N, C-alpha and C positions, 0 to 999 in steps of 0.2 A: 429664343433661349434654348429650346429643345435641340436645335442644330448645334449650338455652342457646347452643350453638355455632351452630345454625341462626339463632337470633335475632340474635346478634352479626353473623353474615354478612349477614343482611338489612339490618341497620343500616348496615353499611359500603356496601352497594349503594345504599341510599337516600340516604346522605350523601356519595357519591363526589365529586360536583361541589363540594360545600361544602368537603370536605377538600382537593380539588385546588386550589381557589381560595386557600385558606389557605397551602398549600405554595408556590403560584405567587407569591403576594404576598411571602412571606418570601424566596424565591429572588431576586426582582427587587430587593429592598432590599439584597441581598448582592452584586449585580452593579453594575459601573460601565460605562455605555454612553454613547457620543457621541450627538448628536442624530440623525445619519444612521443609526447602528445601532438607535436606538430606533424610527425610522420603519420600518426594514426588519423589526424584530421585531414591530411592530404588525400587519403583514400576515400573520404566521403564528401570532400569539398565540392565537387561537381554536383552531387545530389543536393547539398545544402543550397547551392546557387539556384538550382531548379525549383526548390521549395520556395525560395524568396521570390523568384520571378513569377511563379504560379500564384503566389499570394497577392502580389502587386496586380496581376492581371484581373483578379476578382474585383478590384476597385475600378479598373477600366471598364469591365463588363457591366458593373453597377451603374456607371455613368451613361454608357451606350444604351442600356436597357433600363433607364431610370424609372420607368413607370411601374415595372414589376419588382417592387421592393422585397416581397416575400421570397422570390427566387434568389435574390442576392443574399438574404439572411440564411436560407437553406444551404447555399454553397459555402458560406463562411462557417456555418455549423459543421458541415462535413469536413472542411479543411481543419477546423479546430480539433475534431475527433482524431483524424489521421495524424496530424502534426503533433498534437499533444502526446499521443501514444509513442510516436517516433522519438521525440526528444526525451521523453521519460526513459525509454529503453536505451537511449544513447547515454544516459547518465548525466544529462545537462541539468544543473540546478534551475529551479523554477524562476528564481529572481533574476538569474542571468538571461534566461530565455525571454523574459518579459521586458528586458532592457531594449530589445529590438523594436518595441512599439514606438518609442520616441524617434528612432531612426527612420522607420517607415513613414511616420507622420511628417517628419521634416522633409524628406527627399521626394515624397509624392507631391507635397505641396509646392516644393521648389519647381518641379517640372510643370505643375499647373500654373503657378504664378508667372513663369517665364512665357508660356504660351498665351495666357490670358492678357498679359501686358502687351505682347507683340501684336495681338489681334484686337487690342482695345475693347475687351469684353466688358459687358455691363456688370454693375455691382450685384444686381439680382441674380446673375448667373453664378457669381462667386459664392453668394449666400446659399444658393441651392446646392452647389458642390459641397459646401461645409455641412449642410443638412444631410447629405448622402454619405460622405466620406467618414466624418468623425464618429457618428453612431455605429457604423460598420466596424471601424477600428476597435471601439469599445466592446462590441459584440464578439469580435475575434479574440480579444484578450480573455473575455469571460469563457468562451467555448474552449479555448486552448487550456486555460487554467482548470476548468471543470474536469476535462478529460485527464489532465496531468495528475490532479489530486485524486481522482477516482482510481487510477492505476497505483498511485502511491498508497492509498488506503487498502487496496486489494493486496498489495505486496505485504503490507504490515499485518493484515489479517491472515494471510498464508503463513507468514513467519510465526505469528502467534499460535496458529493451529499446529504447526510443526513442532514448536516448542512445547505446547501443551501435551502433544502425543508423546514426546520424549520425556515429559515430566511425570508420566505414569507408566514406568517400565516394569512389567511383570517378567522377572528373569527366572528361568528354570534352574534349580539346583541339582536335583536328582530326579529319578522317575517319580512323578506324582507330587513333587515338592517344588514350590516356587517361592520367590521373595519379591516383595514390592517395596523398594526404598523410596520413601517420600521426602522431598527436600523443599524447603521454603514454605510459603503460606498457601493455604487452600482458600481460594475465592469461590464464588458461585459457579463460574464457568468450569473451573478446574475440578470442583467437587462433582459436577454433573458428568464430566469426562471420566473421573475416577471410577464412578459406578459402572458406566458403560464399558470402559476398557478392561477393567478388572474382571468383570463377569465374562466378557468375550474371550480374553486371553486365558483365563482359567479353564474355560471350556475347550479352547484350541489345544492347550497343553495337557488336557486331561488330568488336572491337579486334584489331589485329595486333600492337600494341606497347603496353606498359603501363609507365609510370614510377612506381616506388615511392619516394616521398620520405620519408626517415626523419630529417629535420633536427629534427623535433619530438619524437623518441623520446629520452627522457632516459637510459634504461638498456638496454643490450643484453647479455643473458646467454645462456647456452647454450639455454635454452628459447625465448627470443625469436628467436634466430638459427635454431634448428631449425624454428620455425613459418614464418619467412620463406622458408627453403629449400624447405619443403614446398609453400608457395603458388607459388613460382617453378617448381618441378618440375611441379605440376599445371597451371599456365598453359602451360608448354612442351608438355605433352601435348595441349592444345587448340589449339596453333598460335600462342600469344601469346608474343612475345619480351619479356623484362623487363630494365629497367635500374634499378639502385638509385642514388639520389642523396641528398646531404645528410648523409653520415656525418661527424659532427663529430670533431675531433681526439681529444677525450677518449674518445669512443665507440670510435674506431678503435684507440686504445691498449688499451682494455679487451678488444676482440675479439682483438687480437694476443696479449695475456697469457693469454686463454682458449684459445688455439690454434685459433681459428675462421678458416677459410680461404675466401676469396671468389674463388679462382682461376678457377672456371668461371662466374662471374657478372659481367655487365657492371656497372661502377660509374662514376659521374661526380660531379663536385663539386657541380653544381647543375642545376636544371631546364633552363636554357638550353642547357647543354652536352649534356644528354641529348636534348633536342629536335633540336638540330643534328645529332647522331649519327644519329638516326632518319631525318631528312630525307636525310642523305647515303646511308644504307643503302637508302632507297626509290628514290633516283636511280641507284643502281648497276645 
C-alpha cells in the first residue's frame, strides 16, 4: 500500500499543472467579468495558475511522504497564510475564493481515480488516500479563511482608528484659540480618544482657550457628560480655559432631566458668541 500511495503522490506532482489548468478553466467559465476586469486578470493569470499548481503539489507531497502528517499540515498552514493574504489584497471575496475547494476536491480525485482504476489498486489504498487528502483540504480552507478574516479585521480596525482620529479634530482658530467640533455619539472608545487627543493637540497648538462645540452631538447622557467634564477638568489643569457651545434645546432638556449641572462650566449658544467672549477676556 505504501508504494501505491507514493505512486499516486508522484502522479499528482507530475500532473499538477494539468489539474490546475482544468480547475482554472472551469472557474473562469463560472465567473462573469467585464472587459476591464478581464484585462486586469490577464496580468496575474500566470501567477494564479502557479498558486493552483503549488497547492495541488502539497497533496502529492502528502501522499509521497504520508508518514510525516505534521509536515503536511505545516506546509498547508504556510500556504493558507500566504494565499489568504494575497487573495485578500487582491480584493477577491472570501465566498468566491472558497468555491475553489470543490473544484480541487473534484479534479484531484478524478486524477487519483483514473490511476487507481488503471492499476487496480486496493480499496484500503483508496481509503487511506481519503484519510490523507480530505482532512488536508479542510485544513487548507480553515487556514486560508483564518488569514483572510484576520486581514479583514485588521483593515476594519485601521479604518475605525482613522475615523476615530478624524472624529476628534482640534482646529486652531487664532493664536491660542482652538475649536473641537463633536459630531455623533460618544462611545467608550471615542471618549478615551477624546481625552488623549484633546490634551495632546491643545499642548501642540499652545492653546489658552478651547471651544467645544456639541451642536452635532445627538444624545447627551450621564456617560457623555461625565467624559466632557473630565476633559474640561484635565484641560483646566494644563491652563486651557474651555467654553461649550451648541447645546441644542432637546439636549438641554435631557441634561436637566438627568440632573446634570453646568454651573461651573462656561456655555454659549454658538461659536461666534464663544469667540467674542474669549476676545473680551483677552482684552481685559
